[in-house]
DSSP file (Angstrom, degrees, kcal/mol; ACC not computed):
  #  RESIDUE AA STRUCTURE BP1 BP2  ACC     N-H-->O    O-->H-N    N-H-->O    O-->H-N    TCO  KAPPA ALPHA  PHI   PSI    X-CA   Y-CA   Z-CA
    1    1 A M              0   0    0      0, 0.0     2,-0.5     0, 0.0    29,-0.0   0.000 360.0 360.0 360.0 130.1  -83.4   13.2    5.6
    2    2 A T        -     0   0    0     28,-0.1     2,-0.4     2,-0.0    28,-0.1  -0.692 360.0-149.0 -80.8 127.8  -80.1   11.4    5.1
    3    3 A R        -     0   0    0     -2,-0.5    28,-2.1    74,-0.0     2,-0.6  -0.775   4.5-140.3 -97.9 143.4  -77.2   13.5    6.0
    4    4 A A  E     -a   31   0A   0     -2,-0.4    74,-2.2    26,-0.2    75,-1.6  -0.918  26.1-176.2-102.5 120.9  -73.8   13.2    4.3
    5    5 A I  E     -ab  32  79A   0     26,-2.8    28,-1.6    -2,-0.6     2,-0.4  -0.961  13.0-161.0-125.8 134.6  -71.0   13.6    6.8
    6    6 A L  E     -ab  33  80A   0     73,-2.3    75,-3.5    -2,-0.4     2,-0.4  -0.961   6.2-155.2-115.9 130.4  -67.3   13.7    6.2
    7    7 A F  E     -ab  34  81A   0     26,-2.1    28,-2.3    -2,-0.4     2,-0.4  -0.886  15.8-167.0-103.8 134.3  -64.7   13.0    9.0
    8    8 A V  E     +ab  35  82A   0     73,-3.0    75,-2.0    -2,-0.4    76,-0.3  -0.979  18.6 151.6-132.0 130.8  -61.3   14.5    8.5
    9    9 A C  E     -a   36   0A   0     26,-1.8    28,-2.1    -2,-0.4    29,-0.2  -0.528  56.7 -81.6-129.7-157.0  -57.9   14.0   10.2
   10   10 A L  S    S+     0   0    0     26,-0.3    28,-3.0    -2,-0.2    26,-0.1   0.973 116.1   6.9 -80.0 -57.1  -54.3   14.4    9.1
   11   11 A G  S    S-     0   0    0     25,-0.2    30,-0.3    26,-0.2    25,-0.2   0.534  87.6-127.4-107.7  -7.8  -53.5   11.1    7.2
   12   12 A N  S    S+     0   0    0     23,-0.3    24,-0.1    54,-0.1    22,-0.1   0.843  84.7  98.7  62.2  36.9  -56.9    9.4    7.1
   13   13 A I  S    S+     0   0    0     33,-0.1    34,-2.6    53,-0.1    37,-0.2   0.460  90.1  12.5-126.6  -6.9  -55.5    6.2    8.6
   14   14 A C  S  > S+     0   0    0     32,-0.2     4,-1.6    36,-0.1     5,-0.2   0.501 124.0  25.4-129.0 -79.0  -56.5    6.4   12.3
   15   15 A R  H  > S+     0   0    0      1,-0.2     4,-2.5     2,-0.2     5,-0.2   0.931 120.0  44.6 -68.7 -50.8  -58.9    9.0   13.7
   16   16 A S  H  > S+     0   0    0      1,-0.2     4,-2.4     2,-0.2    -1,-0.2   0.901 115.2  46.4 -69.3 -39.1  -61.2    9.8   10.8
   17   17 A P  H  > S+     0   0    0      0, 0.0     4,-2.5     0, 0.0    -1,-0.2   0.879 113.4  51.2 -67.9 -31.7  -61.7    6.2    9.5
   18   18 A A  H  X S+     0   0    0     -4,-1.6     4,-2.6     2,-0.2    -2,-0.2   0.908 110.6  48.4 -66.5 -40.2  -62.4    5.2   13.2
   19   19 A A  H  X S+     0   0    0     -4,-2.5     4,-2.5     2,-0.2     5,-0.3   0.918 111.2  50.6 -64.2 -42.8  -64.9    8.0   13.5
   20   20 A E  H  X S+     0   0    0     -4,-2.4     4,-2.4     1,-0.2    -2,-0.2   0.936 113.2  45.5 -58.5 -47.3  -66.6    7.0   10.2
   21   21 A A  H  X S+     0   0    0     -4,-2.5     4,-2.0     2,-0.2    -2,-0.2   0.889 112.6  50.8 -65.2 -39.8  -66.8    3.3   11.4
   22   22 A A  H  X S+     0   0    0     -4,-2.6     4,-1.3     2,-0.2    -2,-0.2   0.929 113.9  43.0 -65.7 -45.3  -68.1    4.3   14.9
   23   23 A V  H  X S+     0   0    0     -4,-2.5     4,-2.7     1,-0.2    -2,-0.2   0.891 111.6  55.3 -69.4 -37.8  -70.9    6.5   13.5
   24   24 A R  H  < S+     0   0    0     -4,-2.4    -1,-0.2    -5,-0.3    -2,-0.2   0.891 105.7  52.6 -60.4 -39.0  -71.7    4.0   10.8
   25   25 A A  H  < S+     0   0    0     -4,-2.0    -1,-0.2     1,-0.2    -2,-0.2   0.853 117.0  38.6 -65.1 -33.5  -72.2    1.3   13.5
   26   26 A L  H  < S+     0   0    0     -4,-1.3    -2,-0.2     1,-0.2    -1,-0.2   0.777 133.7  19.8 -86.4 -29.3  -74.6    3.7   15.4
   27   27 A A    ><  +     0   0    0     -4,-2.7     3,-2.0    -5,-0.1    -1,-0.2  -0.581  61.9 171.7-144.6  73.7  -76.4    5.1   12.4
   28   28 A P  T 3  S+     0   0    0      0, 0.0     4,-0.1     0, 0.0    -4,-0.1   0.645  74.5  70.0 -63.9 -13.6  -76.1    3.0    9.2
   29   29 A H  T 3  S+     0   0    0      2,-0.1     2,-0.1    -5,-0.0    -5,-0.1   0.635  80.6  94.9 -77.8 -13.8  -78.6    5.1    7.4
   30   30 A L  S <  S-     0   0    0     -3,-2.0     2,-0.7    -7,-0.2   -26,-0.2  -0.479  79.8-122.7 -79.2 149.2  -76.2    8.1    7.2
   31   31 A A  E     +a    4   0A   0    -28,-2.1   -26,-2.8    -2,-0.1     2,-0.3  -0.844  45.1 177.6 -88.8 114.3  -74.0    8.7    4.2
   32   32 A L  E     +a    5   0A   0     -2,-0.7     2,-0.3   -28,-0.2   -26,-0.2  -0.877  16.6 158.4-126.4 151.2  -70.4    8.8    5.6
   33   33 A D  E     -a    6   0A   0    -28,-1.6   -26,-2.1    -2,-0.3     2,-0.3  -0.949  20.2-145.5-155.5 170.3  -66.9    9.1    4.4
   34   34 A S  E     +a    7   0A   0     -2,-0.3     2,-0.3   -28,-0.2   -26,-0.2  -0.971  16.6 171.8-141.9 158.5  -63.5   10.1    5.8
   35   35 A A  E     -a    8   0A   0    -28,-2.3   -26,-1.8    -2,-0.3     2,-0.3  -0.951  22.8-127.1-155.5 168.7  -60.5   11.9    4.4
   36   36 A G  E     -ac   9  68A   0     31,-2.3    33,-3.3    -2,-0.3   -26,-0.3  -0.923  14.2-137.6-122.9 151.9  -57.1   13.4    5.4
   37   37 A T  S    S+     0   0    0    -28,-2.1     2,-0.2    -2,-0.3   -27,-0.2   0.725  91.4  64.0 -78.3 -20.2  -55.7   16.8    4.9
   38   38 A G  S    S-     0   0    0    -28,-3.0    -2,-0.2   -29,-0.2     3,-0.2  -0.586  73.0-144.4 -99.3 165.6  -52.3   15.2    4.0
   39   39 A A    >   +     0   0    0     -2,-0.2     3,-0.9     1,-0.1   -28,-0.1   0.191  66.0 108.5-113.7  14.8  -51.5   12.9    1.1
   40   40 A W  T 3  S+     0   0    0      1,-0.2    -1,-0.1     0, 0.0   -29,-0.1   0.811  86.5  33.7 -65.2 -31.8  -49.0   10.5    2.7
   41   41 A H  T >  S+     0   0    0    -30,-0.3     3,-2.6    -3,-0.2    25,-0.4   0.094  76.2 162.9-116.9  22.0  -51.3    7.4    2.8
   42   42 A L  T <  S+     0   0    0     -3,-0.9    25,-0.2     1,-0.3    -3,-0.1  -0.140  74.6   6.4 -49.7 129.3  -53.5    7.7   -0.3
   43   43 A G  T 3  S+     0   0    0     23,-3.2    -1,-0.3     1,-0.3    24,-0.1   0.358 100.6 126.2  81.1  -5.3  -55.1    4.4   -1.1
   44   44 A E    <   -     0   0    0     -3,-2.6    22,-3.0     1,-0.1    -1,-0.3  -0.524  61.6-116.0 -84.9 151.7  -53.9    2.7    2.0
   45   45 A P        -     0   0    0      0, 0.0    20,-0.2     0, 0.0     3,-0.1  -0.337  52.0 -71.1 -73.2 166.7  -56.1    0.9    4.5
   46   46 A P        -     0   0    0      0, 0.0   -32,-0.2     0, 0.0   -33,-0.1  -0.214  70.0 -77.3 -55.7 152.3  -56.4    2.2    8.1
   47   47 A Y    >>  -     0   0    0    -34,-2.6     4,-2.5     1,-0.1     3,-0.6  -0.251  42.8-123.4 -56.1 132.6  -53.3    1.8   10.3
   48   48 A G  H 3> S+     0   0    0      1,-0.3     4,-2.6     2,-0.2     5,-0.2   0.868 107.9  48.7 -50.0 -51.3  -53.1   -1.8   11.5
   49   49 A P  H 3> S+     0   0    0      0, 0.0     4,-2.1     0, 0.0    -1,-0.3   0.854 112.6  49.7 -62.7 -32.4  -53.0   -1.1   15.3
   50   50 A M  H <> S+     0   0    0     -3,-0.6     4,-2.4     2,-0.2    -2,-0.2   0.909 110.3  50.2 -70.2 -41.2  -56.0    1.2   14.9
   51   51 A Q  H  X S+     0   0    0     -4,-2.5     4,-2.9     2,-0.2    -1,-0.2   0.922 110.5  50.2 -60.3 -43.2  -57.9   -1.4   13.0
   52   52 A A  H  X S+     0   0    0     -4,-2.6     4,-1.7    -5,-0.2    -2,-0.2   0.922 111.4  47.5 -62.6 -44.4  -57.1   -4.0   15.7
   53   53 A A  H  < S+     0   0    0     -4,-2.1     4,-0.5     1,-0.2    -1,-0.2   0.896 113.8  48.3 -64.0 -39.4  -58.3   -1.7   18.5
   54   54 A A  H ><>S+     0   0    0     -4,-2.4     5,-2.5     1,-0.2     3,-1.5   0.908 107.1  55.7 -67.2 -41.9  -61.5   -1.0   16.5
   55   55 A R  H ><5S+     0   0    0     -4,-2.9     3,-2.0     1,-0.3    -1,-0.2   0.870  99.0  61.0 -58.5 -37.3  -62.1   -4.7   15.8
   56   56 A R  T 3<5S+     0   0    0     -4,-1.7    -1,-0.3     1,-0.3    -2,-0.2   0.724 107.4  46.6 -63.0 -18.8  -62.0   -5.4   19.6
   57   57 A R  T < 5S-     0   0    0     -3,-1.5    -1,-0.3    -4,-0.5    -2,-0.2   0.287 125.9-102.0-102.9   7.2  -65.0   -3.0   19.8
   58   58 A G  T < 5S+     0   0    0     -3,-2.0     2,-0.5     1,-0.3    -3,-0.2   0.659  78.9 135.1  82.5  16.4  -66.8   -4.6   16.9
   59   59 A L      < -     0   0    0     -5,-2.5     2,-0.6    -8,-0.1    -1,-0.3  -0.874  40.7-156.6-102.7 126.5  -65.9   -1.9   14.4
   60   60 A D        +     0   0    0     -2,-0.5     3,-0.1   -39,-0.2    -9,-0.0  -0.900  26.2 158.6-105.7 116.4  -64.7   -3.0   11.0
   61   61 A M    >   +     0   0    0     -2,-0.6     3,-1.6   -10,-0.1    -1,-0.1   0.284  42.2 109.7-111.7   5.7  -62.6   -0.5    9.1
   62   62 A S  T 3  S+     0   0    0      1,-0.3    -1,-0.1   -17,-0.1   -11,-0.0   0.754  74.9  52.1 -62.4 -28.4  -60.9   -3.0    6.7
   63   63 A A  T 3  S+     0   0    0     -3,-0.1    -1,-0.3   -18,-0.1     2,-0.1   0.615  88.7 101.8 -83.3 -11.4  -62.7   -1.8    3.5
   64   64 A L    <   -     0   0    0     -3,-1.6     2,-0.4   -47,-0.0    -3,-0.1  -0.420  52.3-165.6 -76.8 148.4  -61.8    1.9    4.0
   65   65 A R        -     0   0    0    -20,-0.2   -31,-0.2   -31,-0.1   -21,-0.1  -0.996  26.1-105.2-134.7 140.6  -59.0    3.5    2.0
   66   66 A A        +     0   0    0    -22,-3.0   -23,-3.2   -25,-0.4     2,-0.3  -0.340  41.1 171.3 -67.1 139.9  -57.3    6.8    2.7
   67   67 A R        -     0   0    0    -25,-0.2   -31,-2.3   -24,-0.1     2,-0.4  -0.944  31.9-107.5-140.7 163.1  -58.1    9.7    0.4
   68   68 A Q  B     -c   36   0A   0     -2,-0.3   -31,-0.2   -33,-0.2   -29,-0.1  -0.739  34.2-107.8 -97.1 141.3  -57.2   13.4    0.6
   69   69 A F        -     0   0    0    -33,-3.3    -1,-0.1    -2,-0.4   -61,-0.0  -0.385  39.4-165.8 -60.9 139.9  -59.7   16.1    1.5
   70   70 A Q    >   -     0   0    0      1,-0.1     3,-2.1    -2,-0.1     4,-0.3  -0.945  33.5-117.5-129.0 149.5  -60.6   18.2   -1.6
   71   71 A P  T >  S+     0   0    0      0, 0.0     3,-1.7     0, 0.0     4,-0.3   0.819 113.0  67.9 -54.6 -30.7  -62.4   21.6   -1.9
   72   72 A D  T >> S+     0   0    0      1,-0.3     3,-1.6     2,-0.2     4,-0.9   0.728  81.1  77.5 -61.5 -20.8  -65.2   19.7   -3.8
   73   73 A D  H <> S+     0   0    0     -3,-2.1     4,-1.6     1,-0.3     3,-0.3   0.790  81.1  67.4 -61.1 -25.7  -66.0   18.0   -0.5
   74   74 A F  H <4 S+     0   0    0     -3,-1.7    -1,-0.3    -4,-0.3    27,-0.2   0.811 104.7  42.8 -62.5 -27.9  -67.8   21.2    0.5
   75   75 A W  H <4 S+     0   0    0     -3,-1.6    -1,-0.2    -4,-0.3    -2,-0.2   0.655 114.3  50.7 -90.7 -17.4  -70.4   20.5   -2.2
   76   76 A K  H  < S+     0   0    0     -4,-0.9     2,-0.3    -3,-0.3    -2,-0.2   0.670 106.1  55.4 -94.1 -19.4  -70.7   16.8   -1.5
   77   77 A F     <  -     0   0    0     -4,-1.6   -72,-0.2     1,-0.1     3,-0.1  -0.892  56.5-154.8-124.4 147.3  -71.3   16.8    2.3
   78   78 A D  S    S+     0   0    0    -74,-2.2    24,-1.0    -2,-0.3     2,-0.3   0.724  90.8  22.5 -83.7 -25.7  -73.8   18.5    4.6
   79   79 A L  E     -bd   5 102A   0    -75,-1.6   -73,-2.3    22,-0.2     2,-0.5  -0.992  63.6-162.0-147.0 131.9  -71.4   18.4    7.6
   80   80 A I  E     -bd   6 103A   0     22,-2.6    24,-2.4    -2,-0.3     2,-0.5  -0.977  12.4-162.4-117.1 127.4  -67.6   18.2    7.7
   81   81 A I  E     -bd   7 104A   0    -75,-3.5   -73,-3.0    -2,-0.5     2,-0.3  -0.943   1.3-158.2-118.5 120.3  -66.1   17.1   11.1
   82   82 A A  E     -bd   8 105A   0     22,-3.0    24,-2.5    -2,-0.5    25,-0.3  -0.679  16.0-142.4 -95.1 148.7  -62.4   17.7   11.9
   83   83 A M  S    S+     0   0    0    -75,-2.0    34,-3.0    -2,-0.3     2,-0.3   0.643  82.5   5.4 -84.5 -15.7  -60.5   15.7   14.5
   84   84 A D  S  > S-     0   0    0    -76,-0.3     4,-2.0    32,-0.2    32,-0.1  -0.972  79.6 -98.5-159.7 169.5  -58.5   18.7   15.7
   85   85 A A  H  > S+     0   0    0     -2,-0.3     4,-2.5     1,-0.2     5,-0.2   0.832 116.6  57.1 -66.2 -34.4  -58.1   22.5   15.3
   86   86 A E  H  > S+     0   0    0      2,-0.2     4,-2.1     1,-0.2    -1,-0.2   0.932 110.6  43.3 -64.1 -44.8  -55.2   22.2   12.9
   87   87 A N  H  > S+     0   0    0      2,-0.2     4,-2.3     1,-0.2    -2,-0.2   0.872 111.2  55.4 -68.5 -35.7  -57.2   20.1   10.5
   88   88 A L  H  X S+     0   0    0     -4,-2.0     4,-2.6     2,-0.2    -2,-0.2   0.929 108.9  47.8 -60.2 -44.5  -60.2   22.3   10.9
   89   89 A A  H  X S+     0   0    0     -4,-2.5     4,-2.0     1,-0.2    -2,-0.2   0.894 110.5  51.6 -63.7 -39.8  -58.0   25.3    9.8
   90   90 A N  H  X S+     0   0    0     -4,-2.1     4,-0.6     2,-0.2    -1,-0.2   0.878 110.7  48.7 -64.9 -37.2  -56.7   23.3    6.9
   91   91 A I  H >< S+     0   0    0     -4,-2.3     3,-1.3     1,-0.2     4,-0.3   0.945 110.4  50.4 -64.5 -49.1  -60.2   22.5    5.8
   92   92 A E  H >< S+     0   0    0     -4,-2.6     3,-1.4     1,-0.3    -2,-0.2   0.834 102.3  61.0 -62.1 -32.9  -61.3   26.1    6.1
   93   93 A R  H 3< S+     0   0    0     -4,-2.0    -1,-0.3     1,-0.3    -2,-0.2   0.759 106.8  47.5 -64.0 -23.1  -58.4   27.3    4.0
   94   94 A Q  T << S+     0   0    0     -3,-1.3    -1,-0.3    -4,-0.6    -2,-0.2   0.393  81.0 129.7 -97.8   2.2  -59.8   25.2    1.2
   95   95 A R    <   -     0   0    0     -3,-1.4     3,-0.1    -4,-0.3     2,-0.1  -0.391  56.3-131.5 -62.5 123.4  -63.3   26.5    1.5
   96   96 A P    >   -     0   0    0      0, 0.0     3,-1.9     0, 0.0    -1,-0.1  -0.389  34.7 -86.9 -70.1 153.8  -64.7   27.6   -1.9
   97   97 A E  T 3  S+     0   0    0      1,-0.3     3,-0.1    -2,-0.1     0, 0.0  -0.365 115.2  15.4 -58.4 138.6  -66.4   30.9   -2.2
   98   98 A N  T 3  S+     0   0    0      1,-0.3     2,-0.5    -3,-0.1    -1,-0.3   0.418  86.5 141.2  74.5   0.5  -70.1   30.6   -1.4
   99   99 A A    <   -     0   0    0     -3,-1.9    -1,-0.3     1,-0.1   -24,-0.1  -0.638  27.4-177.1 -75.3 124.2  -69.7   27.2    0.2
  100  100 A Q        +     0   0    0     -2,-0.5    -1,-0.1   -26,-0.1   -25,-0.1   0.354  29.5 137.8-104.0   3.5  -72.0   27.1    3.3
  101  101 A T        -     0   0    0    -27,-0.2     2,-0.2     1,-0.1   -22,-0.2  -0.255  56.9-118.6 -57.3 132.0  -71.2   23.6    4.6
  102  102 A E  E     -d   79   0A   0    -24,-1.0   -22,-2.6   -28,-0.0     2,-0.4  -0.530  26.8-164.3 -72.3 135.1  -70.8   23.5    8.3
  103  103 A V  E     +d   80   0A   0     -2,-0.2     2,-0.3   -24,-0.2   -22,-0.2  -0.992  18.1 164.3-123.1 125.2  -67.4   22.5    9.6
  104  104 A R  E     -d   81   0A   0    -24,-2.4   -22,-3.0    -2,-0.4     2,-0.3  -0.892  39.7-103.5-135.9 163.2  -67.1   21.5   13.3
  105  105 A L  E >   -d   82   0A   0     -2,-0.3     3,-1.4   -24,-0.2     4,-0.2  -0.673  28.6-129.7 -81.8 144.4  -64.7   19.7   15.7
  106  106 A F  G >  S+     0   0    0    -24,-2.5     3,-1.9    -2,-0.3   -23,-0.1   0.857 107.9  62.9 -62.7 -34.4  -65.7   16.2   16.6
  107  107 A T  G >  S+     0   0    0    -25,-0.3     3,-1.2     1,-0.3     5,-0.3   0.632  84.3  77.1 -68.8 -11.4  -65.3   17.0   20.3
  108  108 A D  G <  S+     0   0    0     -3,-1.4    -1,-0.3     1,-0.2    -2,-0.2   0.704  89.4  59.9 -64.6 -17.8  -68.1   19.6   19.9
  109  109 A F  G <  S+     0   0    0     -3,-1.9     2,-0.3    -4,-0.2    -1,-0.2   0.357 103.1  50.1 -98.7   5.6  -70.5   16.6   20.0
  110  110 A C  S <  S-     0   0    0     -3,-1.2     2,-1.3    29,-0.1    26,-0.1  -0.982  88.6-102.6-141.7 157.7  -69.6   15.2   23.4
  111  111 A N  S    S+     0   0    0     -2,-0.3     2,-0.3    24,-0.1    -3,-0.1  -0.631  71.2 124.8 -79.9  95.5  -69.2   16.5   26.9
  112  112 A T        -     0   0    0     -2,-1.3    -2,-0.1    -5,-0.3    20,-0.0  -0.989  64.7-136.2-150.5 153.7  -65.5   16.7   27.2
  113  113 A S  S    S+     0   0    0     -2,-0.3     2,-0.1     2,-0.0    -1,-0.1   0.573  79.1 105.5 -84.7 -10.3  -62.8   19.2   28.1
  114  114 A E        -     0   0    0      1,-0.1    -2,-0.2    -7,-0.1     3,-0.1  -0.433  51.9-168.5 -68.4 141.8  -60.8   17.9   25.2
  115  115 A T  S    S+     0   0    0      1,-0.1     2,-0.3    -2,-0.1    -8,-0.2   0.350  71.5  33.0-109.2   2.4  -60.7   20.1   22.1
  116  116 A A  S    S-     0   0    0    -32,-0.1   -32,-0.2    -9,-0.1    -1,-0.1  -0.991  78.6-114.6-151.3 154.2  -59.2   17.4   19.9
  117  117 A I        -     0   0    0    -34,-3.0  -102,-0.1    -2,-0.3    12,-0.1  -0.862  49.2-120.7 -85.0 113.6  -59.1   13.7   19.3
  118  118 A P        -     0   0    0      0, 0.0    14,-0.1     0, 0.0     3,-0.0  -0.270  24.0-113.2 -58.8 141.6  -55.5   12.9   20.2
  119  119 A D    >>  -     0   0    0      1,-0.2     4,-2.3     2,-0.0     3,-1.2  -0.663  25.5-166.7 -81.7 108.6  -53.6   11.3   17.2
  120  120 A P  H 3> S+     0   0    0      0, 0.0     4,-2.1     0, 0.0     6,-0.2   0.662  80.5  76.5 -72.7 -13.7  -52.8    7.7   18.3
  121  121 A Y  H 34 S+     0   0    0      1,-0.2     5,-0.1     2,-0.2    -2,-0.0   0.875 113.5  24.1 -58.8 -35.2  -50.4    7.3   15.3
  122  122 A Y  H <4 S+     0   0    0     -3,-1.2    -1,-0.2     3,-0.1    -3,-0.0   0.823 129.7  42.3 -96.9 -41.0  -48.0    9.4   17.5
  123  123 A S  H  < S-     0   0    0     -4,-2.3    -2,-0.2     2,-0.1     3,-0.1   0.759  89.5-142.7 -80.0 -23.7  -49.3    8.8   21.0
  124  124 A R     <  +     0   0    0     -4,-2.1     2,-1.2    -5,-0.2     3,-0.2   0.523  62.2 126.8  70.2   8.6  -49.8    5.0   20.5
  125  125 A D     >  +     0   0    0      1,-0.2     4,-2.2    -6,-0.2     5,-0.2  -0.587  21.6 156.7 -95.2  72.3  -53.0    5.3   22.7
  126  126 A F  H  > S+     0   0    0     -2,-1.2     4,-2.3     1,-0.2    -1,-0.2   0.886  72.5  49.5 -65.6 -40.4  -55.4    3.7   20.2
  127  127 A D  H  > S+     0   0    0     -3,-0.2     4,-2.3     2,-0.2    -1,-0.2   0.899 110.3  50.3 -68.3 -39.4  -57.9    2.6   22.9
  128  128 A G  H  > S+     0   0    0      2,-0.2     4,-1.7     1,-0.2    -2,-0.2   0.916 111.8  47.9 -63.4 -42.6  -57.9    6.1   24.5
  129  129 A A  H  X S+     0   0    0     -4,-2.2     4,-2.6     1,-0.2    -2,-0.2   0.914 112.3  49.8 -63.4 -42.0  -58.5    7.7   21.1
  130  130 A L  H  X S+     0   0    0     -4,-2.3     4,-2.9     2,-0.2     5,-0.2   0.861 104.7  58.0 -66.6 -35.2  -61.3    5.2   20.5
  131  131 A D  H  X S+     0   0    0     -4,-2.3     4,-1.8     2,-0.2    -1,-0.2   0.949 112.6  40.2 -56.8 -47.9  -62.9    5.9   23.8
  132  132 A L  H  X S+     0   0    0     -4,-1.7     4,-2.6     2,-0.2     5,-0.2   0.891 113.6  54.0 -70.1 -40.0  -63.2    9.6   22.9
  133  133 A I  H  X S+     0   0    0     -4,-2.6     4,-2.6     1,-0.2    -2,-0.2   0.920 109.0  49.2 -59.0 -44.5  -64.3    8.8   19.3
  134  134 A M  H  X S+     0   0    0     -4,-2.9     4,-2.3     2,-0.2    -1,-0.2   0.904 111.0  49.4 -64.3 -41.3  -67.1    6.6   20.6
  135  135 A R  H  X S+     0   0    0     -4,-1.8     4,-2.1    -5,-0.2    -2,-0.2   0.929 114.2  45.2 -62.4 -44.7  -68.3    9.2   23.0
  136  136 A C  H  X S+     0   0    0     -4,-2.6     4,-2.7     2,-0.2    -2,-0.2   0.874 110.5  54.7 -67.0 -37.4  -68.3   11.9   20.3
  137  137 A A  H  X S+     0   0    0     -4,-2.6     4,-2.5    -5,-0.2     5,-0.2   0.932 109.3  46.9 -62.3 -45.6  -70.0    9.5   17.8
  138  138 A R  H  X S+     0   0    0     -4,-2.3     4,-2.2     1,-0.2    -1,-0.2   0.911 113.2  49.8 -62.0 -41.6  -72.9    8.8   20.2
  139  139 A G  H  X S+     0   0    0     -4,-2.1     4,-1.4     2,-0.2    -2,-0.2   0.901 110.8  49.3 -63.7 -41.8  -73.2   12.6   20.8
  140  140 A L  H >X S+     0   0    0     -4,-2.7     4,-1.0     2,-0.2     3,-0.5   0.952 111.8  47.5 -62.3 -50.0  -73.2   13.3   17.1
  141  141 A V  H >< S+     0   0    0     -4,-2.5     3,-0.6     1,-0.3    -1,-0.2   0.883 109.9  53.7 -61.5 -38.5  -75.9   10.7   16.4
  142  142 A D  H 3< S+     0   0    0     -4,-2.2    -1,-0.3     1,-0.2    -2,-0.2   0.815 109.4  49.4 -64.1 -29.9  -78.0   12.0   19.3
  143  143 A Q  H <<        0   0    0     -4,-1.4    -1,-0.2    -3,-0.5    -2,-0.2   0.600 360.0 360.0 -87.2 -11.8  -77.8   15.5   17.9
  144  144 A L    <<        0   0    0     -4,-1.0    -1,-0.2    -3,-0.6    -2,-0.1   0.486 360.0 360.0 -79.7 360.0  -78.9   14.6   14.3
């Protein structure tokens, strides 16, 4: 069975598109997308420094464009994965009545003491964020 998975961060220009690209590289048969809870970057490609860091790992995010998370996403995806607790809470606030879609943190899928994927847009640690994203991506694919 092909699972449809949505990755969600704040602006959809760093963490969630990187997570989408990482999981796509490991499991191209999955239906994947990413979104942000904010609307600042709608239609924009992933952030240049994040794309460069991803390219060094063989991940191509260039075709992705930022979009905003919508309540309808609960009906389109089997699993919604948030990059941190704040975004998870924002997703849950938009949950339609009777929507049963599972929403989890990405860090739930790897053995880490971290409870969030740190936002490299602010920290500037693109490689550190990608290290954790790759670990979580492998853990997610192993659990599917």
